[in-house]
C-alpha positions in Angstrom: -89.2 -23.8 67.7 -92.1 -24.7 65.6 -91.3 -23.6 62.0 -87.7 -24.0 60.9 -86.0 -26.9 59.3 -83.0 -27.8 61.5 -79.8 -27.5 59.6 -76.3 -26.9 61.1 -73.1 -25.7 59.7 -69.4 -25.8 60.4 -68.1 -22.9 58.4 -65.9 -23.3 55.4 -66.4 -22.4 51.8 -65.4 -25.7 50.5 -68.2 -27.5 52.5 -70.9 -25.0 51.7 -71.9 -26.4 48.3 -74.5 -24.3 46.4 -76.6 -27.4 45.7 -77.1 -27.8 49.5 -79.3 -24.8 49.3 -81.3 -25.6 46.1 -85.0 -25.7 46.6 -85.0 -23.5 49.6 -87.3 -20.5 49.7 -85.5 -17.2 49.7 -86.8 -16.0 53.1 -86.6 -19.4 54.8 -84.4 -19.3 57.9 -82.4 -22.4 58.9 -80.4 -23.3 62.0 -76.7 -23.2 61.1 -73.6 -24.0 63.2 -70.7 -21.7 62.6 -67.3 -23.2 63.6 -64.3 -20.9 64.0 -61.6 -23.3 65.3 -59.6 -23.0 68.5 -60.4 -20.5 71.2 -57.9 -17.6 70.7 -55.3 -17.1 73.3 -56.3 -14.6 76.1 -59.9 -14.5 74.9 -62.7 -14.6 77.5 -66.0 -16.3 77.0 -67.8 -12.9 77.1 -65.4 -11.5 74.5 -66.0 -14.4 72.2 -69.7 -14.1 72.4 -69.5 -10.4 71.5 -67.3 -11.4 68.5 -69.9 -13.9 67.4 -72.7 -11.3 67.7 -70.7 -8.8 65.7 -70.1 -11.4 63.0 -73.8 -12.0 62.9 -74.6 -8.3 62.7 -72.4 -8.0 59.7 -74.7 -10.2 57.6 -78.1 -9.6 59.0 -80.6 -7.3 57.4 -81.3 -3.9 59.1 -83.6 -4.3 62.1 -82.7 -7.9 62.8 -81.4 -8.6 66.3 -78.3 -10.7 66.5 -79.2 -11.6 70.1 -82.5 -13.2 68.9 -80.8 -14.9 65.9 -78.0 -16.5 68.0 -78.9 -19.9 69.5 -75.6 -21.0 71.2 -72.2 -19.5 71.5 -69.3 -22.0 71.6 -66.6 -20.3 73.6 -64.8 -22.8 75.9 -63.4 -25.9 74.2 -63.6 -24.2 70.7 -65.0 -21.1 69.1 -68.2 -21.0 67.1 -71.9 -20.5 67.3 -75.3 -21.7 66.1 -77.7 -19.3 64.6 -80.8 -19.0 62.4 -79.9 -17.6 59.0 -81.2 -17.3 55.5 -79.4 -19.0 52.7 -77.9 -15.6 51.6 -76.7 -14.8 55.1 -75.1 -18.3 55.5 -73.2 -17.8 52.3 -72.1 -14.3 53.3 -70.9 -15.4 56.7 -69.0 -18.3 55.3 -66.8 -15.8 53.5 -65.9 -13.9 56.6 -62.4 -13.9 58.0 -62.0 -16.4 60.9 -64.8 -18.7 59.8 -63.5 -22.2 59.4 -66.3 -24.5 58.1 -70.0 -24.7 57.3 -72.1 -27.9 57.1 -75.7 -28.9 57.4 -76.4 -29.9 61.0 -77.2 -33.6 61.1 -79.9 -35.0 63.4 -78.2 -38.0 65.1 -80.1 -40.9 66.8 -79.7 -42.7 70.1 -78.2 -46.2 70.0 -80.8 -47.8 71.9 -77.5 -55.0 87.6 -75.8 -58.2 86.8 -73.7 -57.0 83.9 -71.0 -55.6 86.2 -70.8 -58.8 88.3 -70.4 -60.8 85.0 -67.6 -58.5 83.8 -65.7 -58.9 87.0 -66.1 -62.7 86.8 -64.8 -62.9 83.2 -61.9 -60.6 84.0 -60.5 -63.4 86.3 -59.3 -65.0 83.0 -56.5 -62.4 82.8 -53.1 -62.7 84.4 -53.2 -59.4 86.1 -55.7 -59.4 88.9 -56.0 -56.2 91.0 -58.5 -56.1 93.8 -62.0 -57.0 92.5 -63.6 -54.2 94.6 -61.3 -51.6 93.0 -64.0 -50.2 90.9 -66.1 -49.4 94.0 -63.3 -47.9 96.0 -63.3 -44.4 97.2 -60.5 -43.6 94.9 -63.1 -43.0 92.2 -65.0 -40.3 94.2 -63.5 -37.3 92.3 -64.0 -38.7 88.8 -66.7 -36.8 86.9 -68.5 -38.4 83.9 -70.4 -36.2 81.5 -73.3 -37.7 79.5 -74.5 -36.2 76.2 -78.0 -37.8 76.2 -81.7 -37.3 76.7 -81.5 -35.9 80.2 -81.9 -37.4 83.7 -84.5 -38.3 86.2 -82.9 -36.9 89.4 -85.3 -38.6 91.8 -84.1 -42.1 90.8 -82.6 -44.0 93.7 -79.6 -44.7 91.5 -78.7 -41.1 91.9 -78.8 -40.9 95.7 -75.7 -39.3 97.2 -75.6 -41.2 100.5 -72.1 -41.3 102.0 -70.6 -39.3 99.1 -68.1 -36.5 99.9 -68.2 -32.9 98.9 -68.4 -32.1 95.2 -64.9 -31.7 93.7 -63.6 -28.2 94.0 -62.6 -28.1 90.3 -66.2 -28.6 89.2 -67.4 -25.4 87.4 -70.7 -26.7 86.1 -74.3 -25.7 86.9 -77.6 -27.3 87.7 -79.9 -25.5 85.2 -83.5 -24.9 86.3 -86.2 -25.8 83.8 -89.6 -27.3 83.5 -90.2 -29.6 86.6 -86.4 -29.3 87.3 -84.9 -26.9 89.8 -81.3 -26.1 90.8 -81.9 -28.2 93.9 -82.6 -31.3 91.8 -78.8 -32.0 91.8 -76.8 -33.4 94.6 -73.4 -34.8 95.4 -74.0 -37.7 92.9 -75.7 -35.8 90.1 -73.6 -32.7 90.3 -74.6 -30.9 87.1 -77.3 -30.8 84.5 -77.8 -28.7 81.4 -80.2 -28.6 78.4 -80.0 -27.1 74.9 -83.2 -25.7 73.5 -84.6 -22.4 72.3 -87.5 -20.5 73.9 -88.2 -18.6 70.7 -91.7 -19.9 69.7 -91.8 -17.8 66.6 -88.8 -19.7 65.1 -89.9 -23.1 66.5 -90.0 -26.1 64.2 -93.0 -28.3 63.6 -91.0 -31.2 65.0 -90.3 -31.3 68.7 -86.6 -31.9 68.9 -86.1 -28.5 70.5 -89.1 -28.6 72.7 -87.3 -29.8 75.8 -87.1 -26.9 78.2 -85.5 -28.9 81.0 -82.7 -31.3 81.8 -85.4 -33.8 82.9 -85.4 -37.0 80.9 -88.5 -37.6 78.9 -87.5 -40.9 77.3 -85.5 -42.9 80.0 -82.4 -43.3 77.8 -80.2 -40.8 79.6 -81.3 -42.0 83.0 -80.4 -45.6 82.0 -77.0 -44.8 80.6 -75.9 -42.6 83.5 -77.0 -45.1 86.1 -75.2 -47.9 84.1 -71.9 -46.1 84.2 -72.0 -44.4 87.7 -75.2 -45.2 89.5 -75.3 -45.7 93.2 -76.0 -49.2 94.5 -79.7 -50.0 94.9 -80.7 -53.2 96.7 -83.5 -55.5 95.4 -83.8 -53.8 92.0 -85.7 -55.6 89.3 -88.0 -55.2 86.3 -91.2 -56.5 87.7 -89.4 -59.3 89.5 -87.0 -60.1 86.6 -83.2 -59.7 86.9 -83.6 -59.1 90.7 -80.5 -58.1 92.5 -78.3 -55.1 93.2 -78.4 -52.4 90.5 -75.2 -50.4 90.4 -73.0 -48.5 88.1 -69.4 -49.5 87.1 -68.0 -46.6 89.0 -70.4 -46.1 91.9 -68.4 -43.3 93.5 -68.0 -41.2 90.3 -70.1 -38.0 89.8 -72.6 -37.5 87.0 -73.1 -34.4 84.9 -75.9 -34.6 82.3 -76.1 -32.6 79.1 -79.4 -33.0 77.5 -78.7 -32.8 73.7 -81.4 -35.2 72.5 -85.1 -34.7 72.2 -88.1 -36.5 70.7 -86.9 -36.5 67.1 -83.2 -36.9 67.6 -80.0 -35.2 68.7 -79.1 -32.1 66.6 -75.4 -31.6 65.9 -75.6 -28.0 67.1 -76.8 -29.2 70.5 -74.2 -31.9 70.6 -71.4 -29.4 70.0 -72.9 -27.1 72.7 -72.8 -30.1 75.1 -69.2 -30.8 74.3 -68.2 -27.2 74.7 -69.9 -26.9 78.2 -68.6 -30.2 79.4 -65.0 -29.2 78.6 -65.4 -26.0 80.5 -67.3 -27.6 83.4 -64.4 -29.9 84.3 -65.5 -33.4 83.4 -63.0 -36.2 83.2 -64.9 -38.3 80.7 -67.7 -37.9 78.3 -70.1 -40.8 77.4 -71.9 -40.5 74.1 -74.5 -43.2 73.3 -75.7 -41.8 70.0 -74.4 -41.3 66.4 -75.0 -40.9 62.7 -76.8 -43.5 60.6 -74.5 -45.9 58.7 -76.2 -44.7 55.6 -75.2 -41.1 56.2 -71.8 -41.1 57.9 -70.2 -37.6 57.7 -66.5 -37.1 57.2 -64.6 -36.2 60.4 -64.6 -32.5 59.4 -68.4 -32.5 59.3 -69.1 -34.8 62.3 -70.1 -32.9 65.4 -69.1 -35.8 67.6 -65.7 -36.2 66.0 -65.0 -32.5 66.3 -66.3 -32.1 69.8 -64.4 -35.3 70.9 -61.1 -34.0 69.4 -61.3 -30.8 71.5 -62.2 -32.8 74.6 -59.3 -35.2 74.0 -56.9 -32.2 73.6 -58.0 -31.1 77.1 -57.3 -34.6 78.6 -60.9 -35.8 78.5 -61.6 -39.4 77.4 -64.6 -39.7 75.1 -66.4 -43.0 74.9 -69.0 -43.6 72.1 -71.3 -46.4 71.0 -70.5 -48.2 67.7 -74.1 -48.2 66.5 -77.0 -50.6 66.2 -76.7 -51.4 62.4 -75.3 -54.9 62.7 -74.7 -57.6 61.8 -73.8 -56.2 58.4 -70.1 -55.5 57.9 -68.6 -51.9 57.8 -71.7 -50.6 59.6 -70.1 -48.9 62.6 -70.0 -45.1 63.3 -68.0 -42.9 65.7 -64.7 -44.2 64.2 -62.4 -41.3 64.8 -59.2 -42.7 66.4 -59.4 -40.2 69.3 -62.7 -41.8 70.3 -63.1 -45.1 72.3 -65.6 -47.0 70.2 -67.7 -49.7 71.9 -69.5 -52.8 70.5 -72.2 -54.8 72.4 -72.3 -58.3 73.8 -74.6 -60.4 75.9 -74.0 -61.4 79.6 -74.6 -64.7 81.3 -78.3 -64.1 81.9 -81.2 -65.2 79.8 -84.9 -64.3 80.0 -86.6 -67.6 79.2 -90.2 -67.8 78.1 -90.9 -71.4 77.0 -93.6 -72.8 74.7 -95.4 -75.9 76.1 -97.0 -78.1 73.4 -99.7 -80.7 73.7 -98.3 -83.6 75.6 -96.4 -81.1 77.8 -93.3 -81.0 75.7 -91.4 -77.8 76.5 -89.6 -75.8 73.8 -87.1 -73.2 75.0 -87.8 -69.6 74.0 -86.8 -66.1 75.1 -88.5 -62.8 75.6 -89.8 -60.6 78.4 -93.5 -61.1 78.9 -95.8 -61.5 81.9 -98.1 -64.0 80.3 -101.4 -64.6 82.0 -102.1 -67.7 79.9 -102.7 -71.0 81.7 -99.6 -73.1 82.1 -101.3 -76.1 80.6 -101.2 -76.3 76.7 -104.9 -75.6 76.0 -104.7 -72.8 73.3 -105.1 -73.6 69.6 -102.0 -73.0 67.5 -101.6 -71.9 63.9 -98.8 -70.8 61.7 -98.9 -67.5 59.7 -99.1 -69.1 56.3 -102.2 -71.1 57.3 -103.9 -67.9 58.5 -103.3 -66.1 55.2 -106.2 -63.8 54.2 -107.9 -64.7 50.9 -109.0 -61.1 50.3 -105.8 -59.3 51.1 -104.1 -57.4 48.3 -101.2 -56.5 50.5 -97.8 -57.4 49.0 -96.4 -59.2 52.0 -95.6 -62.6 53.5 -98.2 -64.3 55.6 -95.6 -66.7 57.0 -93.9 -63.6 58.4 -97.2 -62.3 59.7 -96.7 -59.1 57.7 -99.2 -56.3 58.3 -102.5 -56.9 56.6 -101.7 -60.4 55.4 -103.6 -62.5 58.0 -107.3 -63.2 58.4 -108.4 -62.1 61.9 -111.1 -64.8 62.1 -108.4 -67.5 61.6 -106.1 -66.3 64.4 -108.6 -65.1 67.0 -108.1 -67.0 70.3 -104.9 -68.8 68.9 -101.2 -68.7 69.3 -99.6 -67.7 66.0 -96.2 -68.9 64.8 -94.4 -66.4 62.6 -91.1 -66.2 60.8 -88.9 -63.1 61.4 -86.1 -61.6 59.3 -83.2 -60.0 61.1 -83.3 -56.2 60.9 -87.0 -56.1 60.2 -88.1 -53.4 62.6 -91.8 -53.9 62.0 -91.9 -56.9 64.4 -93.4 -54.6 67.1 -96.1 -53.4 64.8 -96.9 -56.9 63.6 -97.2 -58.1 67.2 -99.6 -55.3 67.9 -101.7 -56.3 64.9 -101.8 -59.9 66.1 -103.0 -58.7 69.5 -105.6 -56.4 68.1 -106.9 -59.1 65.8 -107.6 -61.4 68.8 -104.6 -63.7 68.9 -103.8 -64.9 72.4 -100.0 -65.1 71.8 -97.2 -65.0 69.3 -94.1 -67.0 68.6 -91.4 -65.4 66.5 -88.7 -67.5 64.7 -85.2 -66.0 64.5 -81.8 -67.5 65.1 -79.9 -64.3 65.2 -82.3 -62.4 67.5 -83.0 -65.1 69.9 -80.2 -63.9 72.2 -81.9 -60.5 72.7 -85.0 -60.7 74.8 -87.5 -58.2 73.5 -90.0 -56.8 75.9 -93.8 -57.4 75.3 -95.0 -57.1 78.9 -98.6 -58.4 79.3 -99.0 -59.9 75.8 -97.6 -63.5 75.7 -94.8 -63.4 73.1 -91.6 -65.5 72.8 -88.9 -65.9 70.3 -87.4 -69.3 69.3 -84.6 -70.7 67.1 -85.3 -72.3 63.7 -84.3 -75.7 65.3 -87.0 -75.2 67.9 -89.4 -74.1 65.2 -88.9 -77.4 63.4 -90.0 -79.2 66.5 -93.1 -77.1 66.9 -94.0 -77.4 63.2 -93.5 -81.2 63.4 -95.9 -81.4 66.2 -98.4 -79.0 64.6 -98.3 -81.1 61.3 -98.8 -84.4 63.2 -102.1 -83.5 64.9 -105.4 -82.2 63.7 -105.9 -79.8 66.6 -102.4 -78.6 67.8 -102.5 -76.8 71.2 -99.9 -75.0 73.3 -99.2 -72.2 75.7 -96.5 -69.6 76.3 -95.1 -69.4 79.8 -94.3 -66.2 81.6 -90.6 -65.1 81.6 -88.2 -66.4 84.2 -84.6 -65.2 84.8 -81.9 -67.7 84.1 -78.4 -66.9 85.4 -75.0 -68.5 84.6 -76.2 -68.9 81.0 -73.7 -70.3 78.5 -72.0 -69.4 76.3 -71.5 -65.7 77.3 -70.6 -63.2 76.2 -71.8 -63.4 72.6 -71.8 -60.5 70.2 -75.2 -59.0 69.9 -76.8 -59.3 66.5 -77.5 -55.5 66.3 -74.0 -54.4 67.3 -72.4 -52.6 64.3 -69.3 -54.2 62.8 -66.0 -53.1 61.3 -64.0 -52.4 59.3 -64.1 -48.7 59.4 -65.0 -47.1 56.1 -63.6 -43.7 57.2 -60.1 -44.8 58.0 -59.3 -48.4 57.0 -55.9 -48.1 58.7 -57.5 -47.9 62.1 -59.1 -51.1 63.6 -62.6 -50.4 64.9 -64.5 -51.1 67.2 -62.0 -50.8 70.0 -63.6 -53.0 72.6 -66.9 -54.8 73.5 -69.0 -54.6 76.6 -72.5 -55.8 77.8 -75.3 -54.2 75.9 -78.1 -56.7 76.0 -81.0 -56.6 78.4 -79.2 -54.3 80.9 -81.1 -53.5 84.0 -80.7 -49.8 85.0 -82.7 -46.9 86.2 -85.7 -45.6 84.2 -88.3 -42.9 84.3 -91.6 -43.7 86.1 -93.9 -42.6 83.3 -94.2 -45.9 81.5 -97.4 -46.5 79.5 -100.0 -48.1 81.8 -100.7 -50.7 79.2 -97.1 -52.0 79.7 -97.5 -52.4 83.4 -98.4 -55.9 84.6 -101.8 -56.0 86.4 -101.6 -55.0 90.1 -98.1 -53.5 89.7 -96.8 -49.9 89.8 -94.5 -48.6 87.0 -91.0 -50.0 87.5 -88.2 -47.6 88.4 -85.8 -49.9 86.4 -85.9 -51.3 82.9 -84.2 -53.9 80.8 -82.8 -52.2 77.6 -80.5 -53.3 74.8 -78.2 -51.5 72.4 -74.7 -50.2 72.0 -76.1 -47.3 74.0 -75.9 -49.6 77.0 -72.4 -51.0 76.2 -70.9 -47.5 75.9 -71.6 -46.5 79.6 -70.1 -49.8 80.7 -66.8 -48.8 79.2 -67.2 -45.2 80.5 -67.5 -46.6 84.0 -64.4 -48.7 83.5 -62.5 -45.7 82.1 -63.6 -43.6 85.1 -62.1 -46.2 87.4 -58.8 -46.3 85.4 -58.7 -42.5 85.5 -59.2 -42.4 89.2 -56.3 -44.8 89.8 -54.1 -42.9 87.3 -55.2 -39.3 87.3 -52.3 -38.1 85.1 -53.0 -40.6 82.3 -54.0 -39.3 78.9 -57.2 -40.4 77.1 -54.9 -42.6 74.8 -53.3 -44.3 77.8 -56.7 -45.0 79.4 -58.0 -46.5 76.1 -54.8 -48.5 75.7 -55.2 -50.0 79.2 -58.8 -51.0 78.5 -58.0 -52.5 75.1 -54.8 -54.4 75.8 -56.3 -56.1 78.9 -59.6 -57.2 77.2 -60.6 -60.8 77.1 -61.3 -63.0 74.1 -62.8 -66.1 75.7 -66.3 -66.8 77.1 -67.5 -68.6 80.2 -66.9 -71.9 78.5 -63.2 -71.0 78.1 -63.8 -71.0 74.3 -63.3 -68.1 71.9 -66.0 -65.5 71.8 -68.6 -66.0 69.1 -71.1 -63.9 67.2 -74.8 -64.4 67.2 -74.5 -66.9 64.4 -72.1 -69.1 66.3 -69.0 -68.1 64.3 -65.8 -67.1 66.0 -65.8 -63.3 66.7 -63.1 -61.3 64.9 -61.7 -57.8 65.8 -64.3 -56.4 63.4 -66.9 -57.7 65.8 -65.3 -57.1 69.2 -62.2 -55.0 68.7 -59.6 -56.1 71.3 -62.2 -58.2 73.1 -64.6 -58.0 76.1 -63.7 -55.2 78.5 -62.1 -56.4 81.8 -62.7 -53.8 84.6 -60.1 -55.0 87.0 -57.2 -55.9 84.6 -57.5 -52.5 83.0 -56.2 -50.9 86.2 -52.8 -52.4 85.8 -52.0 -52.9 82.1 -48.2 -52.9 82.4 -47.6 -51.1 79.1 -49.7 -48.5 77.3 -49.6 -46.9 73.8 -49.6 -43.1 74.1 -50.9 -40.7 71.5 -51.8 -37.0 71.6 -52.9 -34.1 69.4 -49.7 -34.1 67.4 -50.1 -37.8 66.6 -53.7 -37.2 65.4 -52.5 -34.2 63.3 -50.2 -36.6 61.5 -53.1 -39.1 61.2 -55.3 -36.4 59.5 -52.4 -35.5 57.2 -52.1 -39.2 56.2 -55.9 -39.3 55.9 -55.6 -36.7 53.2 -56.3 -33.4 54.9 -54.2 -30.4 54.0 -53.1 -28.2 56.9 -55.9 -25.7 56.0 -58.5 -28.4 56.5 -57.0 -29.6 59.7 -58.4 -26.5 61.3 -61.9 -27.9 60.6 -61.2 -30.3 63.5 -58.0 -29.5 65.3 -56.2 -26.7 67.1 -53.2 -26.7 64.8 -50.8 -23.7 65.2 -50.3 -21.2 62.4 -47.8 -22.5 59.8 -48.3 -26.2 60.6 -47.2 -28.3 57.7 -48.0 -31.9 57.0 -45.0 -34.2 56.5 -44.1 -34.4 52.8 -44.4 -38.2 52.8 -48.0 -38.2 54.2 -49.9 -41.1 52.8 -52.9 -43.3 53.6 -50.5 -46.2 53.8 -49.0 -44.5 56.9 -52.3 -44.4 58.9 -51.3 -47.8 60.3 -48.4 -46.1 62.1 -50.6 -44.1 64.5 -49.5 -45.4 67.9 -52.7 -47.3 68.4 -53.3 -50.4 70.7 -54.4 -52.4 67.7 -53.1 -52.7 64.1 -55.1 -52.5 60.8 -53.6 -52.9 57.4 -55.6 -52.3 54.2 -54.9 -53.1 50.5 -52.2 -55.7 51.4 -51.0 -57.3 48.2 -48.4 -59.6 49.8 -45.9 -58.7 47.1 -43.8 -56.8 49.6 -43.7 -56.7 53.4 -45.6 -54.1 55.4 -43.8 -52.5 58.4 -45.8 -51.0 61.2 -44.2 -49.0 64.0 -45.3 -48.8 67.7 -44.0 -47.2 70.9 -44.8 -48.8 74.2 -44.6 -47.0 77.5 -44.0 -48.9 80.8 -46.5 -47.9 83.5 -46.0 -51.0 85.6 -44.9 -50.9 89.2 -41.5 -52.3 88.3 -39.3 -49.8 86.6 -36.8 -52.6 85.5 -39.0 -54.9 83.5 -38.4 -57.1 80.4 -41.3 -58.0 78.1 -41.1 -60.8 75.6 -43.4 -61.0 72.6 -45.6 -63.8 71.3 -47.4 -63.7 68.0 -50.6 -65.5 66.9 -51.1 -65.2 63.1 -52.9 -67.1 60.3 -50.9 -69.4 58.0 -51.2 -66.9 55.2 -49.0 -64.4 57.1 -45.5 -64.4 58.5 -45.4 -61.8 61.3 -42.1 -60.8 62.8 -41.6 -58.4 65.8 -38.3 -56.5 66.0 -36.9 -56.5 68.6 -38.7 -59.5 70.3 -37.8 -58.3 73.8 -38.3 -54.9 75.4 -36.0 -54.0 78.3 -37.3 -51.1 80.4 -35.5 -49.3 83.2 -35.8 -46.2 85.4 -34.3 -44.1 82.6 -35.9 -45.9 79.7 -39.7 -45.9 80.0 -40.5 -45.8 76.3 -39.3 -48.3 73.7 -40.2 -48.7 70.0 -40.6 -51.8 68.0 -41.6 -52.8 64.4 -44.1 -55.4 63.3 -43.2 -56.8 59.8 -46.1 -58.5 57.9 -45.2 -60.7 55.0 -47.3 -63.0 52.9 -46.5 -66.8 52.8 -48.5 -67.2 49.6 -48.3 -65.5 46.2 -51.4 -63.4 46.9 -53.5 -62.5 50.0 -57.2 -62.1 49.7 -59.9 -61.3 52.3 -59.5 -60.4 56.0 -56.8 -62.1 58.1 -56.7 -61.7 61.9 -54.2 -62.3 64.7 -52.6 -60.7 67.7 -49.3 -59.6 69.2 -48.8 -60.0 73.0 -46.1 -58.7 75.2 -45.6 -60.3 78.7 -43.3 -59.8 81.6 -44.8 -62.8 83.5 -47.3 -60.6 85.4 -48.9 -58.5 82.6 -50.2 -59.6 79.2 -50.5 -56.7 76.8 -52.3 -57.9 73.7 -52.8 -56.0 70.5 -55.1 -57.5 67.8 -54.4 -57.0 64.1 -56.5 -57.2 61.0 -54.9 -57.4 57.5 -57.2 -56.9 54.5 -55.8 -58.4 51.3 -56.7 -57.5 47.8 
């Protein structure tokens, strides 16, 4: 596809603004996605495809082939198609009967071991303790997890199918052949693989996002996420000796289906929708999506391929787990916030990768990074800080103290270890490090309090990262001697690190800007330096001398936390096959933990106490989620009401949902009622405190005891008076669902800022906790 700008649509006249087409050449053909709502009753896939072709034919010029224009036909979970059209053809097709919406197809980006052992240790804090080996039991063998990602490396040992039973009979997917990938590349672990690209070179784009003609992973991301969620156990796994141990997924007996929707330049929405459509038809139980929009360009639900695809999946009983994004620590930065999606933040685990600095006099300063330093262990290398190495001739507008590109004099840093400041969120650190290396520096020390908890990988070049407090010690030494010397030690693995978990600095934060009445993220999970399978084609310059490329890699991002929760959800699903996506989400959220391995409240990278905007309900607990006691159910009808309250008229609901003809929103629909969605957490916005706010919930008893009584306890800040009515719930064989109200009142004349607390129901065996967030004005 070398030659067309990639644009997608979801067809509706209201979304096809004329200005979207301004500046386009008359004959230019774009990629559009045409969305036509629910699959009509009694329509076959072949019939829908013919309908799509006929619709295309009605707008194409004479002589144009609709078959060559059509890219994908969506005909399983929903109806629609992607095609290359001119501006005029797109406008014409948007006016056709049956076309629901049209929008420019966004290019989304990826949100780029011991983590499971750590999760199972921290879950012991909960009152409900099922068998710790539950997640590895054979009960999970028929659970199928679909991944919308970059593809898979089928030869990885993490995808071996030793001792696995036959593929579930309900599986309807395929193992697509492609470049260096055959139908026999799949097995009883990796049971399906698809990819979404065009073989029409005449219409190809100059970028390479559609150049992948195979399910084979070219970046490693999809291989890593799939093995994190459901990889087989691999003994003695490590990244060149670091993090050595057993690499395994959270649900080792689950099956994997890969849908390659991402390529070199990103993940087009048209391919994402195709992946959802096929995954629904193939028979997956869960879908893991470690990608999303940028916080700077977050589409409305009706124009978001992930929100739309996830809704149709949810309506078919498929749980969709998504990463929250890597745009933290700024507030209101998360994506994938639709309430039918399980949104995951990222935290650390109790493992650190320590690379210390040794100063003259053999004083050691703790640092962290992943490097395989070949420097001497004795402090014999001259040291200099960036400001002292400033170039006198440079006209670059940058900071020498931060070692900005072009600001340092090569002769001043050659043969030395350079000390540099670093600002959180400055993604040029990798380039600055490369410039230091090419200028002859023998090592680099980066100063950053927030990023110290994430060990970046530098491989053979000696680099470490330290806190500002540690930097003060180094600078004090450097200023006290005429010829400061030091060295950077190679990385060692430190386990049982404290405190852990800690919220990762990059993890995107709430509140949700799309729907302030829904508390997001939902839950947190390990996403920092996660060891999992990788592709073998690593750059030879990154391989330590004398070593072969590692089949495993340490990677960080909410991309890594998402499959952790997908693995937990797969286990919950296998134990409770009839549970809805909402029940599975509820079980995971209400059993999450809020304390670290020091038995203190979870904290952020800055040391402050984590709030629900950082971690949602808390850190996921794999074992406790299997027996939650109570769950909060919700289905398509509940989400219809949510969208009505959100502000969608019934006609616009069809942009996302399968509403029936004649559906009407309740007359009292209002954004103030969004908080009444039966969600496992509570969010209230624009709370003035002048009058009380009442929120309604319905709890369903799923515990082993039919006759059970739950009593409530409330933790609230002094600015709020929170009452729960009734304060006890009495369940029986004939009464499995009970409602209650939560009444929020202010204790002061006005309420400002964000206030957090929780409501916990307990029967003595289970603790069902729901966090709340109240935003005052």
